[in-house]
Backbone as JSON, one array per atom type, in Angstrom:
{
  "sequence": "MYKKVSDTTVCISSKSSEKHLLVDLVPFAARSDNMKPIVFFCLFAACCFSLATANGTGRSQESRKLEEVLRHLRAVKESLQQTELLLNTPPQNIQDCCCLPALQCFRDNLPVQNGAEKKRVRLFKSLNHPLTERGLNFCATGNNLASCQACASHPKQNATIFFNRLETLIQSAFTRLTN",
  "N": [[0.85, -1.17, 0.0], [0.67, 2.13, -0.94], [1.08, 5.49, -0.02], [0.69, 8.96, -0.31], [2.2, 11.4, 1.57], [2.5, 14.58, 2.52], [4.45, 15.48, 0.37], [6.09, 13.23, 0.42], [6.66, 9.85, -0.29], [5.18, 7.08, 1.07], [5.52, 3.77, 2.02], [3.79, 1.17, 3.28], [4.16, -1.94, 4.57], [3.19, -5.26, 5.39], [4.66, -7.72, 7.15], [5.01, -10.77, 8.59], [3.43, -10.1, 10.89], [4.54, -7.61, 11.53], [4.88, -4.16, 10.98], [6.35, -2.27, 8.5], [7.87, 0.75, 7.73], [8.57, 2.55, 4.98], [10.29, 5.21, 3.6], [10.46, 7.59, 1.08], [13.2, 9.49, 0.45], [13.93, 11.46, -1.34], [12.3, 13.79, -1.88], [12.76, 15.04, 0.58], [15.47, 15.68, 0.49], [15.4, 17.65, -1.37], [14.26, 19.66, 0.09], [16.25, 20.26, 1.88], [17.9, 22.46, 1.44], [16.55, 24.6, 2.52], [16.85, 24.04, 5.15], [19.49, 24.3, 5.86], [20.41, 26.82, 7.05], [19.19, 26.61, 9.56], [20.35, 24.29, 10.63], [23.05, 25.11, 10.75], [22.79, 27.21, 12.56], [21.98, 25.8, 14.87], [24.26, 24.2, 15.33], [26.14, 26.23, 15.8], [25.04, 27.37, 18.15], [25.31, 25.19, 19.88], [28.1, 24.95, 20.01], [28.79, 27.42, 21.18], [27.53, 27.13, 23.66], [28.96, 24.95, 24.72], [31.52, 26.06, 24.93], [31.04, 28.1, 26.78], [30.34, 26.69, 29.09], [32.67, 25.25, 29.48], [34.58, 27.16, 30.22], [33.75, 28.01, 32.77], [33.88, 25.75, 34.31], [36.12, 24.87, 35.84], [36.4, 26.44, 38.26], [33.84, 26.03, 39.28], [33.85, 23.35, 39.91], [35.67, 23.36, 41.99], [34.31, 25.0, 43.82], [32.09, 23.39, 44.29], [33.36, 21.25, 45.56], [34.29, 22.54, 47.86], [31.83, 23.12, 49.03], [31.05, 20.53, 49.63], [33.03, 19.87, 51.5], [32.29, 21.64, 53.54], [29.78, 20.54, 54.24], [30.57, 18.01, 55.27], [32.19, 18.92, 57.31], [30.39, 20.26, 59.04], [28.88, 18.08, 59.93], [30.82, 16.61, 61.35], [31.58, 18.5, 63.19], [29.36, 18.78, 64.87], [29.45, 16.33, 66.21], [31.85, 16.43, 67.61], [31.83, 18.64, 69.27], [31.58, 18.68, 72.06], [33.89, 17.59, 73.12], [37.01, 17.53, 74.91], [39.31, 18.07, 73.55], [42.41, 19.6, 72.72], [43.7, 21.51, 70.22], [46.16, 22.51, 67.8], [45.52, 25.56, 66.41], [45.03, 27.53, 63.62], [44.99, 31.15, 63.11], [42.09, 33.4, 63.09], [41.82, 35.28, 60.92], [43.33, 34.78, 57.97], [46.11, 35.28, 55.88], [46.25, 35.59, 52.27], [48.33, 34.02, 51.04], [48.82, 32.24, 53.02], [46.82, 30.43, 53.25], [46.92, 27.75, 52.26], [49.03, 26.55, 53.9], [47.66, 26.84, 56.34], [45.44, 25.2, 55.9], [46.79, 22.76, 55.72], [47.7, 22.58, 58.34], [45.25, 22.4, 59.73], [44.42, 19.92, 58.68], [46.47, 18.25, 59.65], [45.98, 18.33, 62.37], [43.46, 17.35, 62.68], [41.44, 15.16, 64.39], [41.8, 12.08, 63.51], [41.95, 8.87, 63.89], [42.84, 5.35, 63.73], [39.97, 3.5, 63.15], [38.28, 5.63, 63.4], [35.24, 7.52, 63.28], [33.07, 7.41, 60.39], [32.31, 9.93, 59.44], [34.36, 11.71, 60.13], [36.46, 10.61, 58.69], [35.56, 10.99, 56.06], [35.55, 13.8, 56.01], [38.29, 14.29, 56.33], [39.31, 13.11, 53.98], [38.08, 14.77, 52.09], [39.27, 17.21, 52.71], [41.86, 16.63, 51.92], [41.69, 16.48, 49.2], [42.7, 17.37, 45.86], [41.15, 19.37, 44.58], [40.14, 20.82, 46.7], [42.46, 21.97, 47.7], [43.19, 23.55, 45.48], [41.04, 25.29, 45.51], [41.62, 26.79, 47.72], [43.93, 28.08, 47.15], [45.12, 31.05, 46.98], [47.33, 32.52, 46.64], [49.26, 34.72, 44.89], [51.95, 34.88, 44.13], [53.26, 32.61, 45.17], [55.58, 32.25, 46.55], [55.56, 33.34, 49.08], [55.4, 31.89, 51.4], [57.12, 31.86, 53.51], [56.44, 33.82, 55.31], [54.36, 32.77, 56.7], [52.97, 31.4, 59.65], [54.3, 28.67, 61.51], [52.72, 25.49, 61.97], [52.92, 24.23, 64.48], [53.41, 26.37, 66.12], [51.04, 27.69, 66.42], [48.45, 28.61, 68.72], [47.02, 26.28, 71.07], [43.7, 25.29, 70.91], [40.28, 24.64, 71.94], [38.11, 22.02, 70.58], [35.78, 23.16, 69.51], [36.44, 25.83, 68.8], [38.5, 25.25, 67.01], [37.12, 23.87, 64.89], [35.3, 25.87, 64.17], [37.01, 27.84, 63.15], [38.17, 26.48, 61.02], [35.9, 26.13, 59.48], [35.33, 28.82, 58.91], [37.55, 29.46, 57.31], [37.12, 27.77, 55.06], [34.6, 28.7, 54.23], [35.19, 31.36, 53.57], [36.91, 30.97, 51.39], [35.13, 29.71, 49.64], [33.31, 31.79, 49.23], [34.94, 33.63, 47.91], [35.43, 32.23, 45.55], [32.92, 32.03, 44.37], [32.15, 34.62, 43.89]],
  "CA": [[0.0, 0.0, 0.0], [1.43, 3.36, -1.04], [0.28, 6.65, 0.33], [1.47, 10.19, -0.42], [2.02, 12.23, 2.76], [3.29, 15.83, 2.46], [5.56, 15.39, -0.57], [6.9, 12.03, 0.61], [5.95, 8.63, -0.6], [5.3, 6.16, 2.19], [5.1, 2.41, 1.7], [3.56, 0.39, 4.5], [3.97, -3.35, 4.23], [2.97, -6.1, 6.56], [5.38, -8.98, 7.06], [5.01, -11.52, 9.85], [2.76, -9.27, 11.9], [5.27, -6.37, 11.79], [4.66, -3.14, 9.95], [7.56, -1.55, 8.17], [7.59, 2.03, 7.11], [9.63, 2.94, 4.06], [10.07, 6.6, 3.22], [11.25, 8.08, -0.04], [13.86, 10.68, 0.98], [14.28, 12.41, -2.38], [11.71, 15.11, -1.64], [13.39, 15.63, 1.77], [16.74, 16.26, 0.06], [15.09, 18.9, -2.05], [13.95, 20.67, 1.11], [17.4, 20.46, 2.77], [18.45, 23.8, 1.25], [15.86, 25.46, 3.47], [17.22, 23.66, 6.52], [20.9, 24.59, 6.14], [20.6, 27.88, 8.06], [18.76, 26.11, 10.88], [21.39, 23.36, 11.09], [24.23, 25.9, 11.13], [22.47, 27.94, 13.8], [22.0, 24.84, 15.98], [25.67, 23.86, 15.59], [26.75, 27.41, 16.41], [24.54, 27.47, 19.52], [25.91, 24.1, 20.66], [29.52, 25.32, 20.23], [28.83, 28.52, 22.16], [27.17, 26.58, 24.96], [30.05, 24.12, 25.25], [32.6, 26.97, 25.34], [30.63, 28.82, 27.98], [30.42, 25.79, 30.25], [34.05, 24.84, 29.69], [35.31, 28.22, 30.91], [33.34, 28.12, 34.16], [33.86, 24.45, 34.97], [37.2, 24.7, 36.81], [36.05, 27.03, 39.54], [32.62, 25.46, 39.82], [34.22, 22.08, 40.54], [36.3, 23.7, 43.27], [33.29, 25.48, 44.75], [31.3, 22.23, 44.72], [34.17, 20.49, 46.52], [34.27, 23.27, 49.13], [30.51, 22.89, 49.63], [31.1, 19.17, 50.19], [33.84, 19.97, 52.72], [31.46, 22.3, 54.56], [28.78, 19.57, 54.72], [31.27, 17.04, 56.12], [32.67, 19.65, 58.49], [29.27, 20.49, 59.96], [28.52, 16.79, 60.54], [31.85, 16.27, 62.33], [31.56, 19.55, 64.22], [28.31, 18.44, 65.84], [29.82, 15.17, 67.02], [33.04, 16.7, 68.44], [31.7, 19.91, 69.99], [31.66, 18.53, 73.52], [35.13, 16.96, 73.56], [37.99, 18.39, 75.56], [40.54, 18.07, 72.76], [43.09, 20.87, 72.46], [44.33, 21.34, 68.92], [46.8, 23.7, 67.23], [44.48, 26.2, 65.6], [45.45, 28.76, 62.94], [44.19, 32.33, 63.5], [40.8, 33.66, 62.42], [42.05, 35.95, 59.63], [44.53, 34.19, 57.37], [46.53, 35.95, 54.66], [46.03, 34.78, 51.07], [49.38, 33.04, 50.8], [48.91, 31.31, 54.15], [45.63, 29.56, 53.29], [47.3, 26.34, 52.11], [49.65, 26.06, 55.13], [46.63, 26.73, 57.38], [44.7, 23.97, 55.59], [47.65, 21.64, 56.12], [47.67, 22.55, 59.81], [43.96, 21.83, 60.12], [44.42, 18.49, 58.34], [47.39, 17.54, 60.55], [45.44, 18.3, 63.72], [42.14, 16.74, 62.68], [41.53, 13.89, 65.11], [41.39, 10.9, 62.74], [42.79, 7.72, 64.22], [42.27, 4.1, 63.23], [38.64, 3.23, 63.71], [37.52, 6.88, 63.56], [33.93, 7.44, 62.64], [33.08, 7.67, 58.95], [32.17, 11.36, 59.16], [35.69, 12.33, 60.21], [37.26, 10.1, 57.57], [35.09, 11.71, 54.86], [36.05, 15.17, 56.09], [39.73, 14.25, 56.1], [39.53, 12.87, 52.55], [37.68, 15.97, 51.35], [40.3, 18.23, 52.94], [43.06, 16.22, 51.19], [41.44, 16.43, 47.76], [43.36, 18.46, 45.12], [40.22, 20.49, 44.3], [40.08, 21.64, 47.91], [43.69, 22.77, 47.73], [43.11, 24.58, 44.43], [40.06, 26.27, 45.93], [42.19, 27.62, 48.78], [45.21, 28.64, 46.72], [44.92, 32.43, 46.55], [48.63, 33.18, 46.64], [49.61, 35.1, 43.53], [53.36, 34.64, 43.84], [53.62, 31.24, 45.52], [56.83, 32.22, 47.32], [55.41, 34.08, 50.33], [55.1, 30.95, 52.48], [58.04, 32.11, 54.62], [55.8, 34.71, 56.27], [53.29, 32.04, 57.37], [53.34, 30.84, 60.94], [54.35, 27.21, 61.54], [51.54, 24.91, 62.6], [53.18, 23.95, 65.9], [53.45, 27.62, 66.87], [49.68, 28.18, 66.66], [47.99, 28.24, 70.06], [46.08, 25.15, 71.16], [42.33, 25.71, 71.23], [39.38, 23.49, 72.04], [37.59, 21.54, 69.3], [34.77, 24.08, 68.99], [37.14, 26.93, 68.13], [39.21, 24.64, 65.89], [36.19, 23.63, 63.78], [34.75, 27.16, 63.74], [38.01, 28.52, 62.32], [38.26, 25.73, 59.77], [34.69, 26.47, 58.73], [35.52, 30.19, 58.43], [38.52, 29.41, 56.21], [36.47, 27.16, 53.89], [33.54, 29.6, 53.78], [35.78, 32.53, 52.9], [37.38, 30.52, 50.09], [33.93, 29.48, 48.83], [32.79, 33.11, 48.86], [35.83, 34.22, 46.89], [35.26, 31.49, 44.29], [31.59, 32.25, 43.79], [31.96, 36.05, 43.56]],
  "C": [[0.9, 1.23, 0.0], [0.52, 4.53, -0.74], [1.19, 7.87, 0.27], [1.14, 11.07, 0.78], [3.0, 13.39, 2.66], [4.56, 15.69, 1.64], [6.49, 14.21, -0.33], [6.04, 10.82, 0.31], [6.21, 7.63, 0.5], [4.79, 4.8, 1.74], [4.95, 1.65, 3.01], [3.32, -1.04, 4.07], [3.84, -4.15, 5.51], [3.66, -7.43, 6.33], [5.44, -9.57, 8.45], [4.57, -10.65, 11.02], [3.55, -8.04, 12.33], [4.98, -5.4, 10.66], [5.95, -2.37, 9.75], [7.19, -0.29, 7.42], [8.79, 2.41, 6.26], [9.31, 4.34, 3.56], [11.0, 6.96, 2.08], [11.85, 9.42, 0.38], [14.23, 11.7, -0.09], [13.6, 13.75, -2.16], [12.31, 15.8, -0.42], [14.7, 16.31, 1.39], [16.51, 17.58, -0.67], [14.8, 20.02, -1.06], [15.15, 20.99, 1.99], [18.05, 21.83, 2.6], [17.81, 24.79, 2.22], [16.31, 25.2, 4.9], [18.66, 24.0, 6.86], [21.09, 25.7, 7.16], [20.21, 27.41, 9.46], [19.81, 25.18, 11.46], [22.63, 24.13, 11.55], [23.98, 26.68, 12.42], [22.53, 27.0, 15.01], [23.43, 24.44, 16.34], [26.4, 25.03, 16.27], [26.32, 27.56, 17.87], [25.17, 26.39, 20.41], [27.38, 24.42, 20.97], [29.63, 26.41, 21.28], [28.51, 28.01, 23.55], [28.31, 25.76, 25.55], [31.24, 24.98, 25.67], [32.27, 27.69, 26.63], [30.73, 27.93, 29.21], [31.84, 25.35, 30.51], [34.84, 25.89, 30.46], [34.96, 28.29, 32.39], [33.45, 26.83, 34.95], [34.91, 24.34, 36.06], [36.84, 25.22, 38.19], [34.78, 26.42, 40.12], [32.9, 24.1, 40.45], [34.83, 22.35, 41.91], [35.26, 24.17, 44.27], [32.39, 24.34, 45.21], [32.05, 21.39, 45.74], [34.18, 21.21, 47.87], [32.92, 23.16, 49.82], [30.46, 21.51, 50.29], [31.9, 19.18, 51.5], [33.02, 20.59, 53.85], [30.39, 21.35, 55.11], [29.42, 18.56, 55.67], [31.72, 17.7, 57.42], [31.55, 19.86, 59.5], [28.83, 19.21, 60.64], [29.53, 16.41, 61.63], [31.82, 17.24, 63.5], [30.53, 19.25, 65.29], [28.74, 17.31, 66.76], [31.01, 15.44, 67.95], [32.97, 17.98, 69.25], [31.99, 19.76, 71.48], [32.96, 17.9, 74.01], [36.09, 18.0, 74.14], [39.32, 18.43, 74.82], [41.1, 19.48, 72.63], [43.94, 20.67, 71.21], [44.99, 22.63, 68.46], [45.84, 24.29, 66.21], [45.01, 27.47, 64.95], [44.53, 29.93, 63.3], [42.92, 32.5, 62.65], [41.01, 34.24, 61.02], [43.39, 35.49, 59.08], [44.83, 34.92, 56.08], [46.36, 35.01, 53.48], [47.07, 33.68, 50.89], [49.52, 32.03, 51.94], [47.7, 30.38, 54.24], [46.01, 28.08, 53.17], [48.06, 25.81, 53.33], [48.64, 25.94, 56.28], [45.79, 25.48, 57.16], [45.5, 22.75, 56.01], [47.67, 21.49, 57.64], [46.36, 21.97, 60.32], [43.91, 20.34, 59.85], [45.29, 17.7, 59.32], [46.82, 17.39, 61.95], [44.05, 17.69, 63.81], [42.23, 15.37, 63.35], [40.93, 12.73, 64.3], [42.38, 9.79, 63.05], [42.16, 6.49, 63.58], [40.95, 3.85, 63.92], [37.82, 4.5, 63.94], [36.2, 6.76, 62.83], [34.01, 7.91, 61.19], [32.99, 9.16, 58.61], [33.53, 12.05, 59.16], [36.58, 11.88, 59.06], [36.86, 10.8, 56.28], [35.6, 13.15, 54.85], [37.54, 15.21, 55.77], [40.03, 14.03, 54.62], [39.16, 14.09, 51.72], [38.72, 17.08, 51.51], [41.58, 17.91, 52.16], [42.89, 16.24, 49.68], [42.12, 17.61, 47.05], [42.44, 19.64, 44.79], [40.08, 21.4, 45.51], [41.3, 22.54, 47.99], [43.66, 23.87, 46.68], [42.11, 25.67, 44.82], [40.58, 27.21, 47.0], [43.51, 28.28, 48.38], [44.98, 30.03, 46.13], [46.23, 33.21, 46.51], [49.05, 33.45, 45.2], [51.06, 34.74, 43.19], [53.79, 33.21, 44.14], [54.85, 31.15, 46.39], [56.73, 32.93, 48.66], [55.09, 33.17, 51.51], [56.0, 31.18, 53.7], [57.4, 32.99, 55.68], [54.67, 34.01, 57.05], [53.82, 31.41, 58.65], [53.32, 29.31, 60.86], [53.18, 26.66, 62.34], [51.75, 24.7, 64.1], [53.2, 25.22, 66.75], [52.07, 28.24, 67.09], [49.22, 27.76, 68.04], [47.02, 27.06, 70.01], [44.74, 25.68, 71.64], [41.46, 24.46, 71.35], [38.79, 23.17, 70.66], [36.57, 22.49, 68.69], [35.43, 25.21, 68.22], [37.88, 26.42, 66.9], [38.29, 24.48, 64.68], [35.54, 24.92, 63.28], [35.73, 27.89, 62.82], [38.22, 27.8, 60.99], [37.06, 26.06, 58.88], [34.8, 27.88, 58.14], [36.47, 30.22, 57.24], [37.85, 28.86, 54.94], [35.38, 28.08, 53.34], [34.11, 30.82, 53.05], [36.32, 32.15, 51.52], [36.21, 30.3, 49.14], [33.36, 30.81, 48.34], [33.64, 33.75, 47.79], [35.67, 33.52, 45.54], [33.95, 31.83, 43.61], [31.32, 33.7, 43.44], [32.8, 36.46, 42.39]]
}
């Protein structure tokens, strides 16, 4: 059975209870000249979209990682608020070039021993991730680490102050990335 549908010839045949649709594409090829501008526009839009997302991807990955760190940090903070641990704690306001050494100090003093709860292990892994380090690397020169205070010289504070300062450091980095 042949049927003409909008400048195309359609053949419908029935073989072993299946229907096959055959379409004559010659009239479609004749109409393709009208479609070239649309195809080019779609390709152009796709290229522009991929370039736009590629440029913003690096920082957005870092900001997503910092959000993850904040989630893990808040979970651990609740569980360790009442402990009497005293930990070397970097200061509240940290210079740009001292953010990575401060992060290292927080990581070194994070109480994660064998058999530690999963929340602390997740936080520790998130703090060690390269995206976290890139998100906190605001030092333009890279050579000003000599002016940063050594971790052992930071005063020992209780766990509440330790986690509050770590949270402040991560939040400030997140804010800088998203602005």
